[in-house]
C-alpha positions as a Markdown table, in Angstrom:
| # | Residue | x | y | z |
|---|---|---|---|---|
| 1 | Met | 85.3 | 95.6 | 91.5 |
| 2 | Ile | 85.9 | 94.7 | 95.2 |
| 3 | Tyr | 88.9 | 92.5 | 95.8 |
| 4 | Leu | 88.8 | 90.3 | 98.9 |
| 5 | Lys | 92.1 | 89.7 | 100.6 |
| 6 | Ser | 93.4 | 86.5 | 102.1 |
| 7 | Asn | 94.6 | 86.3 | 105.7 |
| 8 | His | 98.2 | 86.3 | 104.5 |
| 9 | Glu | 97.5 | 89.5 | 102.5 |
| 10 | Ile | 95.8 | 91.1 | 105.5 |
| 11 | Gly | 99.0 | 90.3 | 107.5 |
| 12 | Ile | 101.1 | 92.1 | 104.9 |
| 13 | Val | 99.0 | 95.2 | 105.3 |
| 14 | Arg | 99.1 | 94.9 | 109.1 |
| 15 | Lys | 102.9 | 95.0 | 108.9 |
| 16 | Asn | 102.8 | 98.1 | 106.7 |
| 17 | Gly | 100.3 | 99.6 | 109.0 |
| 18 | Ala | 102.8 | 99.2 | 111.9 |
| 19 | Ile | 105.2 | 101.5 | 110.0 |
| 20 | Leu | 102.5 | 104.2 | 109.9 |
| 21 | Ala | 101.7 | 103.7 | 113.6 |
| 22 | Glu | 105.4 | 104.1 | 114.4 |
| 23 | Ile | 105.4 | 107.4 | 112.5 |
| 24 | Phe | 102.3 | 108.7 | 114.3 |
| 25 | Asp | 103.8 | 107.8 | 117.7 |
| 26 | Arg | 107.0 | 109.7 | 116.9 |
| 27 | Leu | 105.0 | 112.7 | 115.6 |
| 28 | Ala | 103.1 | 113.0 | 118.9 |
| 29 | Asp | 106.4 | 114.1 | 120.5 |
| 30 | Phe | 107.9 | 115.8 | 117.5 |
| 31 | Ile | 105.1 | 118.2 | 116.6 |
| 32 | Lys | 105.4 | 121.5 | 118.5 |
| 33 | Pro | 105.5 | 125.2 | 117.8 |
| 34 | Gly | 108.4 | 126.1 | 115.5 |
| 35 | Val | 108.5 | 122.8 | 113.6 |
| 36 | Thr | 108.0 | 123.1 | 109.8 |
| 37 | Thr | 105.6 | 121.0 | 107.8 |
| 38 | Ala | 108.6 | 120.0 | 105.7 |
| 39 | Glu | 110.3 | 118.6 | 108.8 |
| 40 | Ile | 107.2 | 116.5 | 109.5 |
| 41 | Asn | 107.5 | 115.1 | 105.9 |
| 42 | Arg | 111.3 | 114.5 | 106.4 |
| 43 | Leu | 110.6 | 112.4 | 109.6 |
| 44 | Thr | 108.1 | 110.3 | 107.7 |
| 45 | Glu | 110.6 | 109.7 | 104.9 |
| 46 | Glu | 113.3 | 108.6 | 107.4 |
| 47 | Val | 110.9 | 106.0 | 108.9 |
| 48 | Phe | 109.9 | 104.7 | 105.5 |
| 49 | Ala | 113.6 | 104.3 | 104.5 |
| 50 | Lys | 114.4 | 102.5 | 107.7 |
| 51 | His | 111.7 | 99.9 | 106.9 |
| 52 | Ser | 112.5 | 99.8 | 103.1 |
| 53 | Ala | 108.9 | 100.9 | 102.4 |
| 54 | Ile | 107.7 | 103.2 | 99.7 |
| 55 | Pro | 105.6 | 106.3 | 100.6 |
| 56 | Ser | 102.2 | 105.6 | 98.9 |
| 57 | Phe | 101.6 | 109.3 | 98.2 |
| 58 | Leu | 104.9 | 110.4 | 96.8 |
| 59 | Gly | 104.3 | 110.9 | 93.1 |
| 60 | Tyr | 100.7 | 109.6 | 93.3 |
| 61 | Arg | 98.9 | 111.6 | 90.5 |
| 62 | Gly | 101.8 | 114.0 | 90.8 |
| 63 | Phe | 101.7 | 114.7 | 94.6 |
| 64 | Pro | 105.2 | 116.0 | 95.5 |
| 65 | Ala | 105.7 | 114.6 | 99.1 |
| 66 | Ala | 105.6 | 111.5 | 101.3 |
| 67 | Ala | 103.1 | 113.0 | 103.6 |
| 68 | Cys | 100.0 | 115.2 | 103.3 |
| 69 | Val | 100.5 | 117.8 | 106.0 |
| 70 | Ser | 97.4 | 120.0 | 106.5 |
| 71 | Val | 97.3 | 122.9 | 108.9 |
| 72 | Asn | 94.1 | 124.4 | 110.5 |
| 73 | Glu | 91.5 | 125.0 | 107.8 |
| 74 | Val | 93.3 | 122.7 | 105.3 |
| 75 | Val | 91.2 | 119.5 | 105.4 |
| 76 | Val | 93.5 | 117.2 | 103.2 |
| 77 | His | 96.3 | 117.2 | 100.7 |
| 78 | Gly | 98.4 | 119.9 | 102.3 |
| 79 | Ile | 101.8 | 120.1 | 100.7 |
| 80 | Pro | 104.8 | 120.2 | 103.1 |
| 81 | Ser | 106.7 | 123.5 | 103.1 |
| 82 | Ala | 108.8 | 125.9 | 105.1 |
| 83 | Arg | 105.7 | 126.9 | 107.1 |
| 84 | Arg | 106.4 | 126.9 | 110.8 |
| 85 | Leu | 103.7 | 125.6 | 113.1 |
| 86 | Glu | 102.5 | 128.1 | 115.8 |
| 87 | Glu | 101.0 | 127.7 | 119.2 |
| 88 | Gly | 97.3 | 126.9 | 118.9 |
| 89 | Asp | 97.5 | 125.4 | 115.4 |
| 90 | Ile | 96.3 | 121.9 | 114.6 |
| 91 | Val | 97.9 | 119.8 | 111.9 |
| 92 | Ser | 96.7 | 116.6 | 110.1 |
| 93 | Val | 99.2 | 114.1 | 108.8 |
| 94 | Asp | 97.9 | 111.6 | 106.2 |
| 95 | Ile | 100.4 | 108.9 | 105.1 |
| 96 | Gly | 100.4 | 105.6 | 103.2 |
| 97 | Ala | 103.0 | 102.8 | 103.2 |
| 98 | Tyr | 103.6 | 100.5 | 100.2 |
| 99 | Arg | 105.6 | 97.3 | 100.7 |
| 100 | Asn | 105.4 | 93.7 | 99.4 |
| 101 | Gly | 102.6 | 94.6 | 96.9 |
| 102 | Phe | 100.1 | 96.2 | 99.3 |
| 103 | His | 99.2 | 99.7 | 100.7 |
| 104 | Ala | 98.2 | 100.8 | 104.2 |
| 105 | Asp | 96.7 | 104.3 | 104.7 |
| 106 | Ala | 96.0 | 106.3 | 107.8 |
| 107 | Ala | 95.8 | 109.9 | 109.2 |
| 108 | Arg | 95.9 | 111.7 | 112.5 |
| 109 | Thr | 95.3 | 115.3 | 113.7 |
| 110 | Tyr | 97.6 | 116.8 | 116.3 |
| 111 | Pro | 97.4 | 119.9 | 118.5 |
| 112 | Val | 100.3 | 122.3 | 118.4 |
| 113 | Gly | 100.8 | 123.3 | 122.0 |
| 114 | Asp | 97.7 | 124.5 | 123.7 |
| 115 | Ile | 94.6 | 124.8 | 121.5 |
| 116 | Ala | 91.2 | 126.2 | 121.9 |
| 117 | Pro | 88.7 | 123.9 | 123.7 |
| 118 | Pro | 86.3 | 123.7 | 120.7 |
| 119 | Val | 89.1 | 122.7 | 118.4 |
| 120 | Ala | 90.3 | 120.0 | 120.9 |
| 121 | Lys | 86.7 | 118.7 | 120.8 |
| 122 | Leu | 86.8 | 118.7 | 117.0 |
| 123 | Ile | 89.9 | 116.4 | 117.0 |
| 124 | Lys | 88.3 | 114.1 | 119.5 |
| 125 | Ala | 85.0 | 114.0 | 117.5 |
| 126 | Ala | 86.8 | 112.9 | 114.4 |
| 127 | Glu | 88.3 | 109.9 | 116.2 |
| 128 | Asp | 85.0 | 109.1 | 117.9 |
| 129 | Ala | 83.3 | 109.2 | 114.5 |
| 130 | Phe | 85.8 | 106.7 | 113.2 |
| 131 | Phe | 85.1 | 104.2 | 116.0 |
| 132 | Ala | 81.4 | 104.7 | 115.6 |
| 133 | Gly | 81.8 | 103.6 | 112.0 |
| 134 | Cys | 83.9 | 100.7 | 113.1 |
| 135 | Asn | 81.1 | 99.5 | 115.3 |
| 136 | Met | 79.0 | 99.0 | 112.2 |
| 137 | Ala | 81.7 | 97.3 | 110.1 |
| 138 | Lys | 80.5 | 93.7 | 110.3 |
| 139 | Pro | 80.2 | 90.9 | 107.8 |
| 140 | Gly | 76.6 | 90.9 | 106.4 |
| 141 | Gly | 76.2 | 94.7 | 106.9 |
| 142 | Arg | 76.4 | 97.3 | 104.2 |
| 143 | Val | 79.0 | 99.9 | 103.5 |
| 144 | Ser | 76.6 | 102.7 | 104.2 |
| 145 | Asp | 76.0 | 101.4 | 107.7 |
| 146 | Ile | 79.5 | 102.7 | 108.4 |
| 147 | Ser | 78.8 | 106.0 | 106.6 |
| 148 | Asn | 75.6 | 106.6 | 108.6 |
| 149 | Ala | 77.3 | 105.9 | 111.9 |
| 150 | Val | 80.1 | 108.3 | 111.1 |
| 151 | Gln | 77.6 | 111.1 | 110.2 |
| 152 | Leu | 75.4 | 110.5 | 113.2 |
| 153 | Ser | 78.4 | 110.6 | 115.6 |
| 154 | Ala | 79.9 | 113.7 | 114.1 |
| 155 | Glu | 76.7 | 115.7 | 113.9 |
| 156 | Ala | 75.7 | 114.7 | 117.4 |
| 157 | Ala | 78.9 | 116.3 | 118.6 |
| 158 | Gly | 78.0 | 119.5 | 116.6 |
| 159 | Phe | 80.4 | 119.3 | 113.7 |
| 160 | Gly | 80.2 | 119.4 | 109.9 |
| 161 | Val | 81.0 | 116.3 | 107.8 |
| 162 | Val | 82.9 | 116.8 | 104.6 |
| 163 | Arg | 81.0 | 115.3 | 101.7 |
| 164 | Asp | 83.5 | 115.8 | 98.9 |
| 165 | Met | 86.2 | 113.4 | 100.3 |
| 166 | Leu | 85.5 | 109.7 | 100.8 |
| 167 | Gly | 87.0 | 106.7 | 102.5 |
| 168 | His | 87.8 | 103.8 | 100.2 |
| 169 | Gly | 88.8 | 100.2 | 99.6 |
| 170 | Ile | 92.6 | 99.6 | 99.7 |
| 171 | Gly | 95.0 | 96.8 | 98.9 |
| 172 | Arg | 97.2 | 96.4 | 95.8 |
| 173 | Ser | 96.0 | 99.8 | 94.8 |
| 174 | Leu | 95.9 | 102.8 | 97.1 |
| 175 | His | 92.3 | 103.5 | 96.2 |
| 176 | Glu | 90.0 | 100.6 | 95.4 |
| 177 | Asp | 86.3 | 99.9 | 95.5 |
| 178 | Pro | 84.1 | 100.4 | 97.4 |
| 179 | Pro | 84.0 | 104.1 | 98.1 |
| 180 | Val | 83.2 | 104.8 | 101.8 |
| 181 | Pro | 81.4 | 108.1 | 102.3 |
| 182 | Asn | 81.2 | 109.7 | 105.7 |
| 183 | Tyr | 77.5 | 110.4 | 105.4 |
| 184 | Gly | 74.3 | 108.9 | 104.2 |
| 185 | Gly | 71.5 | 106.5 | 105.2 |
| 186 | Ala | 72.2 | 103.0 | 106.4 |
| 187 | Gly | 71.4 | 99.8 | 104.6 |
| 188 | Lys | 72.8 | 100.7 | 101.2 |
| 189 | Gly | 75.8 | 99.9 | 99.1 |
| 190 | Pro | 77.9 | 96.7 | 98.8 |
| 191 | Lys | 77.6 | 94.1 | 101.5 |
| 192 | Leu | 80.5 | 93.9 | 103.9 |
| 193 | Arg | 82.4 | 90.6 | 103.6 |
| 194 | His | 85.3 | 88.8 | 105.1 |
| 195 | Gly | 88.5 | 89.9 | 103.4 |
| 196 | Met | 87.5 | 93.5 | 102.6 |
| 197 | Leu | 90.0 | 96.1 | 103.4 |
| 198 | Leu | 88.7 | 99.6 | 103.9 |
| 199 | Ala | 90.2 | 103.0 | 104.8 |
| 200 | Ile | 87.6 | 104.7 | 107.0 |
| 201 | Glu | 88.4 | 108.4 | 107.3 |
| 202 | Pro | 86.1 | 110.9 | 108.9 |
| 203 | Met | 86.9 | 114.6 | 108.0 |
| 204 | Leu | 85.0 | 117.0 | 110.3 |
| 205 | Thr | 84.8 | 120.8 | 110.3 |
| 206 | Leu | 84.2 | 123.4 | 113.0 |
| 207 | Gly | 81.9 | 125.2 | 110.6 |
| 208 | Asp | 80.7 | 124.8 | 107.0 |
| 209 | Cys | 81.4 | 121.3 | 105.6 |
| 210 | Arg | 82.0 | 122.6 | 102.1 |
| 211 | Ile | 85.6 | 122.7 | 100.8 |
| 212 | Val | 87.5 | 124.3 | 98.0 |
| 213 | Thr | 90.7 | 123.2 | 96.2 |
| 214 | Ser | 93.6 | 125.5 | 95.7 |
| 215 | Lys | 93.8 | 126.9 | 92.1 |
| 216 | Ile | 97.5 | 127.5 | 92.7 |
| 217 | Asp | 98.8 | 124.0 | 93.5 |
| 218 | Gly | 95.7 | 121.9 | 92.6 |
| 219 | Trp | 96.0 | 119.9 | 95.8 |
| 220 | Thr | 95.3 | 121.8 | 99.0 |
| 221 | Cys | 91.7 | 121.4 | 100.1 |
| 222 | Ser | 90.5 | 123.9 | 102.6 |
| 223 | Thr | 87.2 | 124.7 | 104.4 |
| 224 | Ile | 85.2 | 127.3 | 102.5 |
| 225 | Asp | 84.8 | 129.4 | 105.6 |
| 226 | Gly | 88.4 | 129.1 | 106.8 |
| 227 | Lys | 87.5 | 127.3 | 110.0 |
| 228 | Pro | 89.6 | 124.3 | 111.3 |
| 229 | Ala | 89.1 | 120.8 | 110.2 |
| 230 | Ser | 90.2 | 117.4 | 111.6 |
| 231 | His | 91.0 | 114.1 | 109.9 |
| 232 | Tyr | 91.2 | 110.7 | 111.5 |
| 233 | Glu | 91.8 | 107.5 | 109.4 |
| 234 | Asn | 92.8 | 103.9 | 109.7 |
| 235 | Thr | 92.9 | 100.9 | 107.4 |
| 236 | Val | 90.7 | 98.2 | 108.7 |
| 237 | Ala | 90.0 | 94.5 | 107.8 |
| 238 | Ile | 86.5 | 93.0 | 107.8 |
| 239 | Thr | 86.9 | 89.4 | 109.1 |
| 240 | Arg | 84.6 | 86.7 | 110.4 |
| 241 | Glu | 86.3 | 87.1 | 113.8 |
| 242 | Gly | 85.5 | 90.8 | 113.9 |
| 243 | Leu | 87.0 | 94.1 | 112.8 |
| 244 | Gln | 90.8 | 94.5 | 112.8 |
| 245 | Ile | 92.4 | 97.9 | 112.8 |
| 246 | Leu | 95.7 | 97.5 | 111.0 |
| 247 | Thr | 97.3 | 101.0 | 111.4 |
| 248 | Ile | 97.1 | 101.6 | 115.1 |
| 249 | Ser | 99.7 | 101.2 | 117.8 |
| 250 | Val | 99.3 | 98.0 | 119.9 |
| 251 | Ser | 100.4 | 98.3 | 123.5 |
| 252 | Pro | 102.9 | 95.6 | 124.6 |
């Protein structure tokens, strides 16, 4: 069932999204060669504590950290550890904030020092695919209009689109209806309506779009061919006045 949110509830999610945006802004300066993925997780925990917010992911279905920190070929659900980032790596950070009864969810992928041009293009393409999807997120449209736009943007840039992981509705629960795939034909699925909150999250690969989940930890999802992946996500609100992105920094 799809739960529509009031303007007041959207405002709560926007405030939670501002916490995530603050973390992402800090990580842009923090992430560099030598930093461990556990230190990235620790920074996120500090910001959550400052705002009296609960990390949405910590303990969710047993996940052991506040942040999913995914390096290079890891697409999503990387578990923070003592691993030190190296020059040329890329790292995706996926986080959620829960406060006052509602969740916000977002992700960014960062370069670690200087990275190869094709990988830099991959990071940019994931962000571009997100905004292509946003352009189709209008009342009266269909969920798959977003999916189709994401796929067309990503594939036009020459990258694979992960099929096994989806965007989703969000609100009082971290994952709600409707699912929001990053691929498929337009004009299908639930109709987009005022008050819908969606987490739109393209995950692109430099090579094969298939992924495999670690049999060791049951969480880490990596590309099947070991090539890099990029993840870009925001929580958005569908409103009569237009799309609102709730987890992005707003310039003063």
